[in-house]
FIKEVEX-441361 format. One line per 4 residues: number of its first residue (from 1); their letters; for each residue x, y, z of N, C-alpha, C. Coordinates in pm, 1 decimal, m for minus. Example, Ala and Ser with C-alpha at 12.3 -4.5 7.8 and 13.67 -1.06 7.14 Angstrom:
BEGIN
1> AS> 1319.0 m569.0 780.0 1230.0 m450.0 780.0 1320.0 m330.0 780.0 | 1285.0 m225.0 708.0 1367.0 m106.0 714.0 1290.0 3.0 787.0
//
This chain:
BEGIN
1> MEKV> 931.6 2621.4 2539.4 1012.6 2554.1 2515.7 990.7 2443.9 2585.3 | 857.5 2417.8 2729.0 906.5 2338.8 2780.2 797.9 2202.7 2716.0 | 694.0 2259.2 2627.7 660.9 2179.7 2554.3 717.5 2137.4 2454.6 | 812.5 2226.7 2380.2 867.7 2120.3 2278.7 942.5 2007.7 2306.4
5> EKYR> 1022.5 2020.4 2450.1 1093.3 1947.6 2504.6 1020.9 1802.1 2541.8 | 901.0 1843.0 2582.4 770.8 1767.4 2613.7 793.7 1636.2 2466.4 | 754.7 1727.4 2380.1 775.8 1644.1 2237.8 818.8 1593.9 2159.2 | 963.2 1595.8 2215.7 1115.1 1537.1 2190.4 1149.2 1432.2 2272.5
9> KSVQ> 1069.9 1409.8 2377.0 1046.4 1316.0 2494.1 986.0 1226.6 2389.1 | 828.4 1283.6 2370.0 762.7 1177.0 2338.7 776.0 1127.7 2221.1 | 812.8 1214.4 2079.5 892.6 1159.1 1959.8 970.4 1026.6 1972.0 | 1069.2 1064.4 2095.5 1192.0 964.0 2080.5 1180.6 853.2 2158.1
13> TLLK> 1083.4 815.1 2261.8 997.2 757.9 2348.2 925.0 602.9 2217.7 | 842.6 720.8 2160.8 769.8 647.2 2032.3 827.1 512.0 1956.3 | 992.6 599.1 1941.1 1036.6 566.9 1778.6 1132.4 458.8 1869.5 | 1178.9 509.3 2021.0 1269.9 390.8 2074.0 1233.1 245.7 2066.2
17> RYYD> 1077.2 300.8 2102.2 962.9 154.5 2104.1 960.5 109.6 1964.8 | 956.3 135.4 1906.8 982.2 124.4 1706.3 1093.5 m8.1 1702.1 | 1212.3 73.4 1759.0 1289.2 73.0 1732.7 1371.3 m82.4 1768.2 | 1322.0 m102.6 1916.9 1334.4 m194.7 1966.4 1273.9 m345.3 1914.1
21> EVPK> 1172.4 m293.6 1857.0 1057.9 m412.5 1811.9 1091.8 m455.6 1651.4 | 1146.0 m418.0 1627.6 1195.2 m430.8 1457.8 1351.1 m572.4 1469.2 | 1266.5 m674.0 1398.2 1365.2 m792.5 1431.5 1479.3 m754.6 1356.6 | 1629.3 m739.0 1423.6 1785.9 m709.7 1426.4 1784.5 m877.2 1292.3
25> SEEI> 1836.4 m802.2 1218.0 1928.6 m854.8 1100.6 2102.6 m833.4 1076.9 | 2155.7 m937.5 1036.4 2319.9 m871.6 1021.5 2291.8 m827.4 863.4 | 2219.5 m887.6 799.4 2223.5 m800.9 646.7 2153.6 m649.9 701.4 | 2023.0 m650.0 728.9 1966.4 m512.5 708.1 1948.5 m411.2 845.0
29> ETQF> 2053.7 m326.4 869.6 2024.5 m263.3 987.7 1928.1 m167.8 962.1 | 1839.3 m112.8 1081.3 1738.8 m39.0 1135.5 1836.1 50.8 1230.8 | 1801.1 158.6 1174.7 1863.6 302.5 1257.1 1805.2 390.6 1318.6 | 1819.8 422.1 1416.3 1707.0 505.5 1476.7 1834.7 641.8 1466.4
33> ICDT> 1785.8 733.5 1404.1 1796.9 888.9 1349.7 1733.1 960.7 1448.5 | 1831.9 1021.6 1554.4 1771.3 1141.1 1645.1 1861.7 1248.3 1663.1 | 1799.9 1376.6 1547.0 1859.2 1525.4 1567.1 1783.2 1618.6 1615.2 | 1865.9 1606.7 1753.5 1801.0 1699.9 1865.3 1771.4 1830.2 1827.0
37> AQDH> 1885.5 1917.7 1754.4 1960.6 2008.0 1744.5 1869.0 2100.6 1628.4 | 1801.3 2045.4 1531.4 1750.0 2038.0 1437.4 1563.0 1971.6 1392.2 | 1565.4 1887.2 1519.4 1428.6 1823.3 1528.9 1396.7 1743.8 1427.9 | 1506.1 1632.7 1384.1 1414.4 1547.6 1286.8 1462.7 1422.3 1341.9
41> YQLI> 1308.9 1286.9 1337.8 1355.4 1180.7 1385.4 1300.5 1115.5 1290.4 | 1418.4 972.6 1281.3 1368.0 832.7 1170.4 1412.7 758.2 1216.4 | 1345.3 630.5 1166.7 1348.5 507.0 1192.6 1397.9 433.4 1056.1 | 1495.0 396.1 998.9 1544.3 417.2 838.0 1601.7 246.9 856.1
45> NVGW> 1597.1 148.6 749.7 1674.3 49.5 702.3 1797.4 63.3 625.5 | 1898.2 14.1 634.0 2009.4 9.5 517.1 2072.3 m123.2 536.0 | 2091.2 m159.7 433.2 2171.0 m295.2 399.3 2144.4 m365.7 286.4 | 2138.5 m523.4 242.2 2158.4 m586.7 157.1 2098.9 m685.3 155.3
49> SDEH> 1967.6 m762.9 94.5 1937.3 m878.5 96.1 1944.3 m904.0 m61.1 | 2040.1 m1033.9 m1.1 2084.3 m1083.9 m153.7 2148.9 m938.8 m206.2 | 2182.3 m938.1 m351.6 2247.6 m848.2 m431.9 2104.7 m716.7 m456.0 | 2034.4 m686.8 m375.8 1957.3 m590.0 m325.7 1991.5 m480.2 m271.9
53> RIYG> 2000.7 m376.1 m266.0 2012.9 m281.1 m160.5 1902.7 m249.3 m99.1 | 1894.8 m202.9 m5.2 1792.3 m163.2 74.2 1793.1 m73.7 196.0 | 1736.5 59.0 148.3 1750.7 176.0 184.8 1623.7 227.5 185.5 | 1559.8 237.5 300.4 1418.6 332.8 344.3 1402.7 343.2 444.2
57> KIIH> 1324.4 433.1 451.0 1215.2 558.1 571.8 1150.6 383.3 602.9 | 1128.9 416.8 793.3 992.8 337.1 829.4 941.2 442.2 880.3 | 936.9 573.9 909.7 924.4 657.4 1029.8 1028.9 764.0 999.9 | 942.2 881.7 1011.4 984.9 973.7 970.6 881.6 1081.5 1052.6
61> IDIK> 958.8 1147.8 1144.9 919.7 1275.1 1224.5 979.1 1413.2 1196.5 | 915.8 1540.9 1195.4 984.2 1634.4 1216.1 909.9 1686.6 1355.0 | 981.9 1775.1 1385.7 940.8 1878.5 1509.8 950.5 2067.5 1464.7 | 832.6 2113.4 1388.7 836.1 2218.0 1323.6 814.1 2348.0 1460.1
65> GEKV> 846.0 2447.6 1517.9 781.8 2525.2 1556.1 719.0 2453.3 1690.2 | 628.6 2463.4 1734.9 564.8 2392.3 1840.6 487.2 2254.1 1821.9 | 489.1 2198.4 1654.7 391.6 2074.9 1592.4 487.1 2012.1 1587.1 | 439.2 1869.5 1550.2 483.0 1761.8 1566.7 409.8 1717.3 1434.5
69> WIQY> 563.1 1714.2 1362.7 462.0 1703.2 1167.1 515.2 1556.8 1161.8 | 411.5 1459.0 1069.4 488.7 1309.7 1087.3 485.5 1297.4 935.4 | 573.7 1302.2 902.0 627.6 1314.3 714.9 601.0 1170.4 680.8 | 625.6 1064.6 741.7 568.9 953.5 665.2 574.7 848.4 775.3
73> NGTE> 466.5 757.6 782.2 467.2 641.1 832.6 460.0 525.7 756.3 | 536.0 435.8 739.4 591.7 334.4 709.1 526.7 184.0 766.1 | 469.9 231.2 886.5 362.5 82.5 963.2 205.5 116.7 941.6 | 194.0 7.4 975.9 60.5 m54.9 1013.8 m5.6 42.7 1142.9
77> HPVA> 72.2 94.9 1196.7 27.1 178.2 1348.0 m38.8 336.1 1339.7 | m106.4 331.7 1402.3 m172.9 460.1 1425.7 m77.8 548.9 1472.2 | 77.2 569.8 1465.6 134.8 655.1 1505.6 66.3 788.1 1541.3 | 9.5 890.4 1487.8 m82.8 973.6 1494.6 m110.8 1008.8 1689.9
81> EELV> m185.7 866.1 1661.8 m280.1 837.1 1796.0 m215.0 860.8 1905.6 | m79.7 717.4 1833.9 m7.4 689.3 2002.2 53.5 829.4 2062.3 | 85.3 936.1 1951.7 140.3 1058.8 1974.8 44.8 1156.0 2085.3 | m89.0 1112.7 2075.9 m201.7 1158.5 2155.1 m157.2 1083.4 2281.7
85> EFGI> m159.7 979.6 2289.5 m163.7 899.6 2383.2 m77.2 940.7 2444.8 | 24.8 989.9 2405.0 111.5 1095.4 2508.9 111.2 1202.7 2585.3 | m3.7 1229.8 2523.8 m46.0 1354.7 2553.4 m0.5 1517.2 2480.9 | 45.2 1467.3 2334.9 50.6 1611.2 2232.1 m109.7 1577.4 2211.5
89> PKDH> m173.5 1725.4 2198.2 m305.2 1774.7 2126.3 m288.8 1721.9 1963.6 | m416.1 1716.0 1913.1 m448.5 1680.2 1772.7 m388.0 1803.5 1675.3 | m427.0 1895.9 1814.5 m453.0 2036.7 1676.5 m270.7 2058.3 1726.6 | m180.8 1997.4 1770.3 m14.4 2017.4 1721.2 42.8 1903.1 1630.5
93> IVLG> m20.3 1775.4 1599.4 m9.9 1720.3 1517.0 m26.4 1738.3 1384.7 | 53.1 1760.0 1274.7 19.1 1724.3 1161.4 48.4 1660.8 1055.1 | m20.6 1583.5 998.4 44.5 1485.3 896.5 44.2 1478.9 781.2 | 187.9 1548.2 734.6 259.6 1601.5 661.2 257.4 1502.7 549.9
97> FHSP> 214.2 1374.1 564.7 253.4 1314.9 436.0 84.1 1314.5 396.2 | m23.7 1405.1 417.2 m116.9 1415.5 312.2 m99.4 1591.8 279.7 | m173.3 1603.9 153.5 m99.1 1745.0 132.7 m185.7 1850.3 185.8 | m190.9 1953.1 214.8 m219.6 2032.3 279.2 m407.9 2109.7 241.7
101> YKRQ> m427.8 2032.0 130.8 m559.2 2033.9 110.0 m597.5 1935.1 175.3 | m587.8 1826.2 196.5 m655.3 1643.3 249.3 m661.4 1709.6 393.1 | m548.1 1793.6 405.8 m568.6 1816.1 628.6 m639.4 1866.0 631.0 | m720.3 1957.1 586.5 m832.7 1981.3 678.3 m923.7 1894.5 707.6
105> FTEF> m943.8 1821.3 634.7 m1055.1 1636.7 648.7 m1036.4 1559.8 734.0 | m878.9 1590.9 832.6 m847.1 1506.3 921.5 m883.9 1612.8 1098.4 | m855.3 1522.2 1178.4 m885.6 1551.1 1336.8 m739.6 1615.3 1363.9 | m648.8 1618.5 1265.9 m527.1 1670.4 1294.1 m524.4 1812.8 1271.1
109> AVN> m389.8 1894.9 1332.9 m389.6 2043.7 1249.2 m341.6 2034.5 1095.5 | m388.1 2125.4 1044.4 m337.2 2156.1 896.8 m246.2 2190.2 872.3 | m167.7 2289.0 984.7 m1.5 2310.4 921.7 51.0 2368.8 1080.1
//
């Protein structure tokens, strides 16, 4: 459980850093969603641009068992590598946005 708690803190710290860097706007709100009970963590944009509805994820990370699943990374930053810098081993990070077949060709966990 200590390992999972470390992963939670690392994911939250990383996403908070990204949240703080997002330019603030009155029309579009960036939300930092942190569900520690179910281990779902997201940054999303919600709002309006002129007459167009804005709703979209920026980053989505889950913790399943003792692994960190990067479900979506809409940034140009290497989120997986940043999690490694926080001390999370590569074999505990799953690139969930890749198909299970493709994951075997990465440096990270398959599942």
